[in-house]
C-alpha positions in Angstrom: 36.1 100.3 112.0 37.6 103.7 111.3 38.6 104.1 114.9 40.5 100.7 114.8 42.4 101.7 111.7 43.4 105.0 113.3 44.6 103.2 116.4 46.6 100.8 114.2 48.2 103.7 112.3 49.1 105.3 115.6 50.7 102.2 117.1 52.6 101.5 113.9 53.8 105.1 113.9 54.9 104.9 117.5 56.6 101.5 116.8 58.5 102.9 113.8 59.6 105.9 115.8 60.9 103.7 118.6 62.7 101.6 116.1 64.3 104.6 114.6 65.4 105.7 118.0 66.5 102.4 119.6 69.3 102.9 122.1 72.8 102.8 120.5 75.6 101.2 122.4 79.2 102.4 121.7 79.9 99.1 119.9 76.9 99.7 117.6 78.0 103.2 116.8 81.5 102.0 116.0 80.3 99.2 113.8 78.0 101.5 111.8 80.7 104.1 111.5 83.4 101.6 110.5 81.1 100.4 107.7 79.9 103.7 106.4 82.5 106.4 107.2 83.7 108.0 104.0 87.3 108.6 105.1 87.7 104.9 106.1 86.2 103.8 102.8 88.8 106.0 101.0 91.6 104.5 103.1 90.5 101.0 102.3 90.5 101.8 98.6 94.0 103.2 98.8 95.1 100.1 100.6 93.6 98.0 97.8 95.5 100.1 95.3 98.8 99.3 97.0 97.8 95.7 97.1 97.0 95.7 93.4 100.4 97.3 92.7 102.3 94.5 94.5 102.6 92.1 91.5 105.4 90.4 89.7 104.5 92.2 86.5 104.7 95.6 88.1 108.1 94.8 89.5 109.4 93.7 86.1 109.7 90.0 86.6 107.5 89.2 83.6 108.3 89.6 79.9 106.6 92.1 77.6 104.8 90.8 74.5 103.9 93.1 71.6 101.7 92.2 68.6 102.1 94.6 65.7 100.7 94.8 62.2 101.0 97.4 59.5 100.1 98.1 55.9 101.7 100.6 53.5 101.1 101.4 49.9 102.6 103.9 47.5 101.8 105.1 44.0 104.7 106.3 41.8 105.2 107.6 38.4 108.6 106.7 36.8 110.5 107.7 33.6 113.4 105.3 32.8 115.9 106.0 30.0 117.7 102.9 28.7 121.4 103.4 28.2 121.7 101.1 25.3 118.9 102.4 23.1 118.2 105.8 24.6 114.5 105.0 24.7 112.5 106.3 27.6 110.1 104.0 29.3 107.3 105.8 31.3 105.3 104.1 34.0 102.3 105.9 35.6 100.3 105.0 38.7 102.7 102.2 39.8 101.1 100.8 43.0 103.3 98.8 45.4 101.9 97.3 48.6 103.5 96.0 51.8 101.7 94.1 54.7 103.6 93.0 57.8 102.7 91.5 61.1 104.9 90.3 64.0 105.0 89.1 67.6 107.9 90.4 69.7 108.9 89.3 73.2 111.3 91.2 75.4 112.4 89.9 78.8 114.9 91.2 81.3 116.5 88.2 82.9 118.8 90.0 85.3 119.0 93.6 86.2 121.5 93.7 89.1 118.8 92.6 91.7 116.8 95.7 90.8 113.7 93.7 89.9 113.7 91.6 93.1 114.3 94.8 95.2 111.5 96.5 93.4 109.2 93.6 94.2 110.2 93.7 97.9 109.4 97.5 97.9 106.0 96.9 96.4 105.2 94.2 99.0 106.4 96.6 101.8 104.2 99.3 100.4 101.3 96.9 100.4 101.9 96.3 104.1 102.2 100.0 104.7 98.9 100.5 103.0 97.4 98.1 105.5 99.1 100.0 108.3 97.7 103.3 107.1 94.3 101.8 107.1 94.8 100.6 110.6 95.9 104.1 111.7 92.8 105.6 110.1 90.6 103.0 111.8 92.2 103.7 115.2 91.9 107.4 114.8 88.3 107.0 113.8 87.5 104.8 116.9 89.2 107.3 119.2 87.2 110.2 117.6 83.9 108.5 117.6 84.4 107.2 121.2 85.3 110.7 122.4 82.2 112.1 120.6 80.0 109.3 122.0 81.0 110.2 125.6 80.8 113.9 124.8 77.2 113.3 123.8 76.6 111.5 127.1 78.3 114.4 128.9 76.1 117.0 127.2 73.0 114.9 127.9 73.9 114.7 131.6 74.6 118.4 131.7 71.2 119.0 130.1 69.6 117.0 132.9 71.5 119.1 135.4 70.3 122.3 133.9 66.8 120.9 133.7 67.0 120.2 137.4 68.4 123.7 138.0 65.4 125.1 136.2 63.0 123.1 138.3 64.7 124.3 141.5 64.5 127.9 140.3 60.9 127.5 139.3 60.0 126.1 142.7 61.8 128.9 144.4 60.0 131.4 142.2 56.7 129.9 143.1 57.4 130.1 146.8 58.7 133.7 146.6 55.7 134.7 144.5 53.2 133.3 147.0 54.9 134.9 149.9 55.4 138.1 148.1 51.6 138.4 147.5 51.0 137.8 151.2 53.7 140.2 152.2 56.4 137.9 153.6 58.9 138.6 150.8 59.9 141.9 149.3 59.6 142.8 145.6 63.4 142.6 145.4 63.3 138.9 146.5 60.6 138.3 143.9 62.5 140.0 141.1 65.8 138.2 142.0 64.1 134.8 141.9 62.6 135.7 138.6 66.0 136.7 137.2 67.6 133.5 138.5 64.8 131.5 136.9 65.3 133.2 133.5 69.0 132.8 133.7 68.7 129.0 134.4 66.1 128.7 131.6 68.5 130.5 129.2 71.4 128.1 130.2 69.1 125.1 129.6 68.2 126.4 126.1 71.8 126.9 125.3 72.6 123.4 126.5 70.0 122.0 124.2 71.9 123.5 121.3 75.1 121.8 122.5 73.3 118.5 122.7 72.1 119.0 119.1 75.6 119.8 117.9 77.1 116.7 119.5 74.3 114.5 118.0 75.1 116.0 114.5 78.8 115.2 115.0 78.0 111.7 116.0 75.7 111.2 112.9 78.4 112.6 110.7 81.1 110.3 112.0 78.7 107.3 111.4 78.0 108.7 107.9 74.3 108.8 108.5 72.2 109.9 105.5 70.1 112.1 107.8 72.3 114.3 109.9 69.4 115.3 112.1 68.6 111.7 112.9 67.5 111.3 116.5 69.9 109.2 118.6 69.4 107.6 122.0 72.5 106.2 123.6 72.2 103.2 125.9 74.8 104.5 128.3 73.6 107.2 130.8 76.9 107.6 132.6 80.6 107.9 131.6 82.0 104.5 132.3 85.7 104.7 133.4 88.4 102.1 133.4 90.6 102.8 136.4 92.7 99.6 136.1 95.2 100.8 133.4 98.8 100.0 134.1 101.6 102.3 132.8 104.2 99.5 132.2 101.8 97.4 130.3 100.7 100.4 128.2 104.3 101.3 127.3 105.3 97.7 126.4 102.2 97.5 124.2 103.2 100.8 122.6 106.6 99.5 121.6 105.2 96.3 120.1 101.8 97.3 118.6 101.7 101.1 118.0 100.7 101.6 114.4 102.8 104.8 113.9 105.9 103.0 115.1 105.2 100.1 112.8 104.8 102.6 109.9 108.2 104.2 110.9 109.8 100.8 110.7 108.3 100.2 107.3 109.7 103.6 106.1 113.1 102.5 107.3 112.8 99.2 105.4 111.8 101.2 102.2 114.8 103.4 102.6 117.1 100.4 102.8 115.5 99.0 99.7 116.1 102.3 97.9 119.8 102.0 98.8 119.9 98.4 97.4 118.3 99.6 94.1 121.2 102.1 93.7 123.7 99.4 94.4 122.1 97.2 91.8 123.4 99.5 89.1 126.9 98.2 89.8 125.9 94.9 88.2 125.4 94.0 84.5 122.0 93.4 82.9 120.9 90.6 80.7 117.9 90.9 78.3 116.4 88.4 76.0 114.4 89.3 72.9 112.6 87.1 70.4 110.0 87.5 67.7 108.1 86.0 64.8 107.2 88.0 61.8 105.5 87.9 58.5 105.8 90.3 55.6 103.8 90.3 52.3 105.0 92.5 49.4 103.1 93.1 46.1 104.8 94.9 43.3 103.0 96.4 40.3 105.8 96.3 37.6 108.7 94.6 39.4 110.1 91.4 38.0 108.8 89.8 41.2 105.1 90.3 41.5 104.5 88.9 45.0 106.9 88.1 47.9 106.1 86.4 51.3 108.6 86.4 54.1 108.1 84.8 57.5 110.4 83.5 60.2 111.8 83.7 63.8 114.3 86.1 65.2 116.0 86.1 68.6 118.8 87.6 70.5 120.4 88.3 73.8 121.7 91.7 75.1 124.3 91.9 77.9 125.2 95.4 79.1 127.0 97.2 81.9 126.5 100.8 82.8 130.1 102.0 83.4 129.4 105.7 84.3 126.3 107.8 84.5 127.4 110.7 86.7 124.7 110.3 89.4 125.4 107.0 91.0 127.8 108.2 93.7 125.4 111.1 94.6 122.4 108.8 94.8 124.3 106.3 96.9 125.2 109.0 99.5 121.6 110.4 99.5 120.1 106.9 99.9 122.5 106.3 102.8 121.4 109.5 104.5 117.7 108.6 103.9 118.3 105.4 105.9 119.7 107.4 108.7 116.9 109.9 108.6 114.3 107.1 108.7 115.9 105.7 111.8 116.1 109.1 113.4 112.5 109.8 112.7 111.6 106.5 114.2 113.6 107.3 117.4 112.0 110.7 117.5 108.6 109.2 117.2 109.3 106.7 120.0 110.5 109.6 122.2 107.4 111.6 121.5 105.1 108.7 122.2 106.9 108.2 125.5 106.4 111.8 126.4 102.7 111.8 125.4 102.1 108.6 127.3 103.8 110.0 130.4 101.8 113.2 130.3 98.5 111.4 129.6 99.2 109.0 132.4 99.9 111.8 134.9 96.7 113.5 133.8 94.8 110.2 134.0 95.9 109.4 137.5 95.4 113.0 138.7 91.9 113.1 137.2 91.0 109.9 139.0 92.1 111.4 142.3 90.3 114.6 141.5 87.2 112.6 140.7 87.2 110.9 144.1 87.5 114.3 145.7 84.7 115.8 143.7 82.4 112.9 144.5 82.9 113.7 148.2 82.3 117.4 147.5 79.0 116.4 145.7 77.8 114.6 148.8 78.6 117.7 150.9 77.0 120.0 148.4 73.8 118.0 148.4 73.5 118.0 152.2 74.2 121.7 152.2 71.5 122.3 149.6 68.9 120.3 151.6 69.8 122.2 154.8 69.6 125.5 152.9 66.2 124.5 151.4 64.7 123.7 154.8 66.0 127.0 156.3 64.7 128.9 153.3 61.2 127.4 153.7 61.3 128.4 157.3 62.3 132.0 156.4 65.7 131.7 158.1 67.7 132.1 154.9 67.7 134.8 152.3 67.1 134.3 148.6 70.7 135.1 147.7 72.0 132.5 150.2 69.6 130.0 148.8 70.9 130.8 145.3 74.5 130.3 146.5 73.6 126.9 147.9 71.9 125.9 144.7 74.9 127.2 142.6 77.3 125.2 144.8 75.4 122.1 144.1 75.3 122.7 140.4 79.0 123.6 140.3 79.8 120.4 142.2 77.8 118.3 139.6 79.5 120.2 136.8 83.0 119.6 138.2 82.4 115.9 138.7 81.0 115.6 135.2 84.1 117.4 133.7 86.4 115.2 135.8 84.7 112.1 134.5 84.9 113.3 130.9 88.5 114.4 131.1 89.5 111.0 132.7 87.7 109.3 129.8 89.6 111.4 127.2 92.9 110.4 128.9 91.8 106.8 128.9 91.0 106.9 125.1 94.3 108.6 124.3 96.3 106.1 126.4 94.6 103.1 124.6 95.1 104.7 121.2 98.9 105.2 121.8 99.3 101.7 123.1 97.4 100.2 120.1 94.6 99.0 122.3 91.9 101.3 121.1 90.0 98.4 119.4 89.0 97.2 122.9 86.0 99.5 122.6 84.7 97.2 119.8 84.4 94.3 122.3 
């Protein structure tokens, strides 16, 4: 019975471990990160703040209502001398009281279109808040996707180093056997040992890089355990070689979030200009109230007085001169021009970035095809060198060179794949298509 329980515990432990390390796809990493990442949660809260601010009340459309109440009392001592008799009448501790309460309403009916312009600004800021959140999301998708494929790259490189260690270990075994029977010199044995140790050190260093990439991936996904083991479902760097430059540029002009935000900044600048112009118009304000006052007198001829009633009025005004309007109008006009210039500069920069990335993308694809051919040749060269080495027709140094050529070819093709993927990610981000990785 005890043995059965132990087996159940073992299987449950293995099952829990496998569940904790189930293979992650890129989409699963992105979904978890979009849900938990702290920077994105802050961006969404800031978007909600801008949405909460876009109200009629915040713009000034609604009236203000104040309810007030107060109480006052005073204690006086008085000495009054009568003119006719000359007698002095003294009053001590005279206590008079006043109680008042009122409801006041103030409402700006017209303010030279300032209120309506302010409301438009708040709605535009609400849209800009959503745009800022979109930019944060797109930046996050690009960063996590890049780190996801970097993790794959580091894992592949780790396998290559592991393979290099196995080759060096096999070579060391062969040299050691032949050294003991006198076929190889001690120099060959020592060189094989040095190469094996060097490959082992590189493998250990690569394990550290894999660990660092895994930590970065967990951090982007806001995992509670930064050292959480992760297995990715993809074992190769999947490339999209079907991108089209014209399509990417047209998409950039229509959907790029940074360009959209620049357009929103231009709209906000124009609304600021309209707010300055609104001061050229008169303003109209309504005010109304209802109040109640209670007075109690200690020695007055009137002992108690109650007053209540309605009051109302209208105020019409016009600001003739304030000394700043002309300056603010010129500055607001310049702000509109600057917003448009910044938008044009941004578009020019995006065009330059897209062109450079496109050139790098196409060049890396061509380089990748070349490196794949080199890898085939390097593998054949290594197999030939291995056969000659086993026959004793090749020195250890030459065998090491063949092995190094194979590893270098694998490293170059891996770097070319990763560089191509980084160009692809950047191209999709600029063109506003980065969310395709979520599909």
